N, C-alpha and C positions, 0 to 999 in steps of 0.2 A: 415364449416371447410374448409378454403381456401387452406391449405396444406395436406388436407385430415387427420389431426390430431384433436383429441378431445381436448377441452380446460378444463383442469383440474384445481382444486383450487390452486394447487402449482403454475401452470403458471400464475394465476392471482396475486398471492402473490408475486411471482418473478417480475412481471412487475411493480407491485406497489412499491417494494423495489427499483427497477431500478429508478423509477421516483423520489422517496424520496431521493436516493443517488444523483441523478442529482441536485435536488433542494438544498440540503446541500452543495453540491460541489460549486455551483454558489453563494448561500447565505454567505457562511463563507470564501470564498477566499479572500485574501487581495486585496483592490482595489487600492492600492499604489504599485509602483514598487521600488524595493531596488537594489542598485548597488551592484552585489555580487562580492566581491574581495577576494583574497587568505586570507587577514587577517580577514575579516568577517567570512568566511568559518572556519578558524582555532579557532577563538573565539567561534563560534557555537558549534564546534566539541568538545570543552572542557567544554562546559557549563554544569551545574549539571543536568538541565532537559534532555538534550540529553544523556548524559553519563547514567542516570537512564533508559531512554527509551532504549537505545542500549542494556545495560545489561539485562533488562527483555526480550527484543525481543530475544537475544540470548539464554536465558533460556527457554523460551517457544518454540522457533525453535528446541532447542536441545531435549526437550521433545517429541514434535510432530514428529520429524524425527526418533528417537527411536522406537515410537510406530508404525509409519509407515513401517520403515525398519526391525527392529529387531523383533517386536511383530506381524508383518504382519497385522496390522489394516488397511484396505483399506477403510476407511469411507470417504464420500465425504467432509466432513467438515475438516478432518485432511488434506487432500491434499490441499484443497483450502485455509485454514489458513496458510499453508507452502507458498503458491503462495503469498497470501497477505502480510505476513511478509517480503518476498523478495521484493514485490513490493514497500513497504515503503522505503527500501533501495535504490531501483531503482529511486524513486521519488526525495529523498533527493540528491542522487549523480548526477542525470541528472539537476537538478536545480543549483547544484554548478558548474558543469563543463560548462553547457551552459552560466552561469552568468560570469564565468572567462573568457570563449572565447569571450563573447560580450565586455567585459572591455578591453580584449587585442586588439580586432579590434578597439576599440575606442581610442587606443594608449597607455593604461595603462596596460603594460605586466604583465600578470599573470601566464604565461607558465613556468616560471622559479622557481615557487615555488613548493616544493614536495606535497603540499596538492592537487594540480591540479592532479597528476599523481596517488595519493591515490584515489581520488574520480573517476578518470577514471578507475581504475582497479574496484573498488566496482561497479561501474555502469555496466561494461561489464559482471562481474561475476554474479551479482545479477540478470541481465536481462537473461544471459544464463540459470541459474538454475531455474528461474521463467519460463521460456519457457519449460524447461525439465518436471517440475512438472504439469504444465498446460496441456502438451501433454499426460502425463501419466493419468490425471484426465479425459482427453476427450476419452482415450481408455477404462478406466474402468467404466465411467458413461455416461449417455445420455447428449447431448448438452443442452437439455431444463432444466437439472438441473445444469449443470456446468456454463452456461452462467450467469444466474441472480445471483448466488452464488458469482461467481467470481467477477461480477459488484458491488455487494454491499460490498464485503470484500475488493476489491481493493479500491473503493471510501473511505472506512472507514479508511483503513490503510493510504491512501494518505493524507486524511485530518488530521488524529492523528499525523502522521509524520511532515507534513507542520505546524501545529499549535505548535508543540513543538520546531520546528526549527526556525520558523518565529516568533520572538519576538514581532512583531506589532499586533499580534492576541491575546494577553495573555488575554484581557478582555472577549473573547470569548471561551477561553479553556475550562472552567468548563461546559458551555452550550453545547459545541460541544461533549466533551467527554461523558456527560450524554446521549445525542442522539445516539452517536455511540455505547454506552455500550447496549442501548435498541435495536439497529438494529443488533449488534452481537447475542444477546440473541434470538431475534425473528427469525433470520436466522439460527441459530444453532438448535433452537426447531423445526423449519419447516423441517429442513434437516434431522433430527433424526426420525421424525415421518411420513415422505413421503416414 
């Protein structure tokens, strides 16, 4: 025991899930770069895939927030799912904002479109609340529990959001969602029984 900590089964599972998450992130990340313009962001923001995803995310987030705040359910899975849902919005908005800034630097001004400022506000707000919930999780639970669960949930939410927003990855969508579903279930089960 290098850090004078005992190695538990949950630590091994957490490490394995971190490796699997990294593998999935690298494997299913798009290998082509798309020029992110304000028109493209607007088109993606009103696509039926994104609207359904956003609607489901708001419903799930509201239910989890109700359980966490009103019912005082301080379970690690609830807190980490709140972080992961916010993380997916952060990933989407950071990609949109950075892409529009890049296009503006290249000479195609994107900062005059209202969607840039909407995405900027979403980015700052989701990042701030994500940090708030992650800090609460670190106060309530041990870092050996929070870090691996956060890694898996963050990776899964980022891949899910990226797949739904990035229409170049549609052929992998069902395969990715199936794997992510299994990761969510295994992480959820291991966090309940640990």
